[in-house]
N, C-alpha and C positions, 0 to 999 in steps of 0.2 A: 635191584639193577647193577649190573656187572661190569667190570672194566671193559668187557668184551665188548659193551654198547662202544666203544669209543673206537673199535677197531685199529687204525694204527698210529691215532692220535696218542699224545702221551697229557695225562692229567696228572697236574704235580701236586693238586693238594683237592680232598674231597672232604667236607665238611656237614653236619645236621646236626641244626637249630633244635631246642629242647621241646617243639610245640611239632614236629614232624612233618610241618608244611613249609620249611624251610630248607633247601639244599642248595651250598657255594660248591662249584667247583673252580678250581683256579687253571686255568689251560694257556696255551701262545693266544695272543689276541686275533691273530689272522682266521684262526681257523674258529671264533667263537661264535662267527656271525652262521653259518653253517649248522654249530652245535647244538646251540639252544633252542630251534625249533625240534630237534631230534628228542632233546633230553624232556623240555616239557610234554612232548607227546606222550614220552616212554611212561613218567612220572602219571599222566593222567591214565593211561594203560594199564597200568599197576596195579589200578584200585587200591593201596594204599589204605585208604578211608573206604567202607561200604556205607555210600549214603545216595538219599534219593533225590537230594536237592544237588543238582548239578552245578550249583553257583557257589559252593564249597569251594571247590578248585578255582571256578571261573571256566570263561569259555578255554580249548584248547588253542595254539597257537594257528592252526589251521581254519579255526572259526574267526579269528583275527584277523589272519591278514592273507590268505589263501582263499579264494574261491574254488570249490569241489567239481570237476569235471561232470558237465551232464552223462548220465549214465543210462540208456537204456533202460525199459523195463525190464525185470527177470522173465524167462520163458514160462515159467510155472506159473505168473499171474495168471497168465491170458487160459491156462487149461486146468485150472483151479478144479474145477466139478471132475473133472477127468483123472484128478489125483485123489480126490474125496473118495472116489467110486472104487479105484483102486485099494485105497486105504481100508475100504470097508470090507476088499476080499482079504486082506492078512495084513498086519502090520506085526513088527517094524518092516518096510518095505523101500526097499529101492529103486529107482527109477531113474533112468536115461535117455535124453532127448537128444537123437542121432543129428537135427537140423544144427543144432548147438555146437556139436561136434565138428560139422561139415562146416560150421561157419569159423570154428577157430581155425581149423586146420588150414582154411583158404586164407584167412589172415597171415598165419605165420607164412605161406607161400608167397606173398607180397613183398618177404624180403628177401631182394634179388641178388645179396651177397652171398646169401649161403648156397649151395649147390645140393646138398643131398640134406635131407631129413628122415630122422631116424624117431618113432616112437618108443619112449620108456614103456613097455609093453607091463613093467609092473605096477604102474599108475590105475589100470583098469585094464583085467585081463579078458573082459567078456567077447565070448566068440564075436557079437553082433558088432560092439564097437571096434575091435580088432580089423573086421570088414571093410568097413566104413573108411577109418582111417587109413588103409592100405590102398581104398579107390582113390582118395586124394592124392595118391603119388609119394606115399611117406613107407617107408620100410619100418623094421621094427630094432630098437634093440632090448636084448633079452639079458638075464640075470641068471637062469638056472634052464635046467635040459627040459620042464617042463614049458617055461616060456617059451622054449625055442621049439617045441613041439607045436606048440598052440601058433606060433608064427608060422611056422609051415604052413600050417593048417589056413590062414589068413591067406599068405602071399603067393600058395603054388610051390612052385618049384624054381624058388630064385632067390638061392643064398648068399647070392651077392649084396643082395636087399636088406640081410639079418648081420646086424653087430653084437657080440658076445663078450659082455663087459664084467665076467662074475670077480666076487673077492673071496678069498679064502677057502675059493673050491677045492674040494678034492682032483688029484691028477686024471682019473677017469672022466671026468666032464670036459676038459680040454681034449681028452684024446677023441672024444665022441664028435664034441664041436668041430675040430680039425677034419676029421672024416668027412662032414657036409661041407667045406670049403666058404664058412662064413667065414666074415671078417672079426679076427682075436685081439682083441684089446688085452694086453696085459701090465701087471702094477708092482710088482715084485723081482727081486734077484733071484727068490726060489725055484720060480719057475723056469728060466732057464738055467742056473745053476743043477737044478737037480733033474730037472724034464726036457731038459735040451733036443733030444731025439725027436719029442713029439711035434719039435716046431720046425725042426730042420727044415731048409729049403724054403719056407712060407713066409710072405707076407703078414706084418706086424702091426699094429699098434700100442705103442705104449701111453698108459696112464701116470700122469706126471700130479706132484702136490707141489702147487707154488709158492705154499710155505703160508697161505693163510686163508680159511674159511669164507663163508657168507652165507645169509639167511636171517630168518627171523627169531631162531630157535639153536643152542646147541647142538642139540638133537639134529638138526640137516644141515649141518656145517660139515662139510665132506674137505676139506683142506686144512692143513695145518698139523702142528707136531702130535696133538693129542687125536686126530683122524687116523683110523684104519684105512683110509684109501689113497691109492696113488703111490707112486713111486718120490721119495724124497731127492730133488734136486743136486744134492752131491752123492748122490750111487747112481747117477744117471752115465758118468764113463764106466763106470764096473758091468753096466747093465750092456751099452755098444761092446764092452768088448766079448762080454760072453754070447752076444746075438751074431757078431762075427764069426767067433769058433764056431758055431755051429748053424751056420750059414743062412742065419733068420734077417731077414731085409726090415728093416725100421721106416714102414714108409708114410706113417700117421703118428702123431704126437695128441694126446687126449687130455682135457684137464674141465673136472666138472668140479667145481669149489663151494656150492651149497644151493639151495633153493630157496623158495619165494622173491627171489630178486626183481625188485623193478628199476633200476638204476641204467640206461644205457652205457655209461662209461665203465660197468663190470666188464662188460664184453668186450669191449674195446682195447681193454687192459690185458685181458687173457689173448683175444686174439694177438695182440704184440709182444707177450711175453711168447706165446707159442715160434710165434713165426720168427723172432731173433733166434731160440735155441733151436729151432729147425735148419736154420740157414747152417747154421755151423754142423749140423747134422752132413746135410747133404743128399743124404738117401730121401728125406721126405718130401711126399709132398701133399699129404692131408693134415689141416689144421681141425682138430675137433674138438669144438667149444661147450661140451655139453649141455645141460638141459638148465632147469630151475629159472625158467620162465616166471614170473610173477603174476598172481591171481589176486586185485585188491579183495580184502574180505571189508575191511571196515569204511564206511563213509567218506571220511577222509584220507583215504588214501587213493592215492593218482593212479592208473594203469599206465601200463608200461607203452611208452609210444614208440609204436613199433616201426612207424618213418624215422624219425631221428635216429633209432637203431641200426636199420638199413642203411643211413648215409652215413653211421659213424664207421661200420664195415667197411661197407665200398671206400672210405679213405683208406683205412687198413688194407686192402686187397689189392687198392692199386698201388701202393708202395710194396706188395707182394704179390704180385700177377702168378710166380708160379706154382700157388701152391692152392687146393681147393679148400671149400670149408665146409665142413658137417656140423648138424647143432641135431639134440635127441631129448627133444621138449618133452614129459609128460603129462603134467599136472594141468600146463595151460591149457590142453587139449580137452580133458573130459573133466575139468572140476566143477566148473558153472554149468556143464550138460547134467548134472546127477545132483538129485535131491534124495534125503531120506525122512522117509513119513513115520512119526510113531503116537502111539496113542498114549494119551495120558490116563494114567491109572487109580493116581490118587493125589491128593494135595493134604500139605501139615504147615504148621506153625508151630515153630520153636521159639522163644524170645521175637525178637525182632525179626528173623528168617523165613522166610514163606518157601517150602519145597514145593516144585511141581514134579512128581515121578510121571516116568514114560517108560514103556516097554522095550526101547531101544537104551544100550548102555555101551559104556567103554567096551563090552566084547562084541558089540554092530558098528560102532565109530570110535578107535580108539585116539584118533587126532588131538582132541581137548586134553586128556590125560595125559598123553607121551609127550608133544609138542608144545601143548600150553597151546594150542591152535583154536582162533575164534570162527564159529562160522555163524553166519545171521540165524536166527531162527526165528520163525512166526509162528500164529495159532492161525495155520488155514480155515480151522471151522469158524473162526471170528476176524476176520482177515483183517475187517475195517472196522472194525469195531474200536474204542478208546482204549488206550495202555493204560492200565491205572496201577498194574502193580508190578514190583520189583522182586524179581524172582528167581531163585537157583533149580535150575533144571538139570534130573540126579535120574537114573536108571535103576536098575534089579537088581544090581550085581553088588556082590557083598565086599566092596571095598571105599574107603573113602573115596578113594580117586575119581569114583564112578560121576563124573558131573562132564555133563554135555555144555551148558553153560552158565556164566556167574553173573550173577544181575542184571538180569534181564527184565526190563519196563515192557509187559504183556498185558492184553486184558486179562481179566479174572478167566482162568482154567478151570473147567468140569470136568470131574471122569467122561469118558469119551471123544472129549476134544481129540481132533489131531493136530498134531505140532509138523510142522515143515523144518528140515535142517538144511538148509541150501549149500551150496558148494560141495556137496559129498559124494562126487562122483570119482573123486583121485583118491585113492589110499582110503577107500571105505572098505565096501566088501573083501577087495582084497587083501586085508589086514585084520579081518574080523576070526574070531577066533567060536570056541565051543565052551568056551570057560562058566561055570555052573552049569554047565549041561541046557541052555538053554535056547541052545539051538541058532542058525545063521537066519539073516534078513531074505526076505525072498528078492529077486531082481526082476525089472520089466523095461523093458526097451520100448521106447516109443516110435 
């Protein structure tokens, strides 16, 4: 547990007892009521002690005081037989359900306060997925020439529906993007100071670092001094002077501070900050809130309330009606639509630890190793059997970090069983590699 968990809150003192079960935090009294449930949940999720008896820590704060939101059964339960048939053809195997993509897109479009949507195609660039999202009225947010090319294939000849937001890309990529007349987002003084002629006479957005990052892990936080993204606010005046010198019009402000955010207040705060800055600039007509709409992974996480988000943004935009509001979600649209199927290769016991090995690994799905991301894992072959073993789900890669799931209670697995890793539609196949030369997973769209 790091000080980052406190966000902007000040912890005056942190102490740990000798038994490893008691932690003491001294904070201001007015923040304690909200902070205690967060810290309690973090302690349990940190798995500081690997025990099969959940009674060692007792129930979580959520279990004690909060009712879990009712959730519909995931789509893959109803299509179990179809998925098992696909697993017989090949594993590891990513499978995407377009009906779920469509439903998530329509849910987002119910947010009336947001004028234009761009899909962050880095999340999943499968052509069929892009076509479905484009059909739902989304443009594409791209960060590379390859993504631009695929977006143009999905959207047709509509460059105004493409937003190009690369980071530390070479000059040639901006030159090529500018020639296609897409929306350009800059985030650095270097781009105007050294390449100002590339953007002369153009409208651009500027991506700002508002000084703080958000998200479930440091590696998904894209704001703050330690993040490589965004123009620091203390350089905005210099940026505007360079823009004026090259006849570049700053028509949009853009901020994306992190991913996996489930709190409505975050987007309201960002919208207010951008609107306040935009009023001082004068030429701005667009506020881009970025993406980062969270998808609950664990049963005790509450889904983002889209109706409440809409109401909060309507309140802001009523005060600032001169601006358009844009957003660029990625994972929200595709995470739950995708699953990864993996076949059990071996089982093993070392001391008190039981391992279940599968033919997918960190080369197939890197999120658990890279972000400590939690994905639900089930034994699809024994879906409704009693869960009797606490196991580590590991892959075939020669790295200690090749772990897909820690301390999972599952039915006793046998060689040949098919495990399903849920919420694998985003940042799965697109982040896979050929490490150990094991090859990549097959992809199928339903």
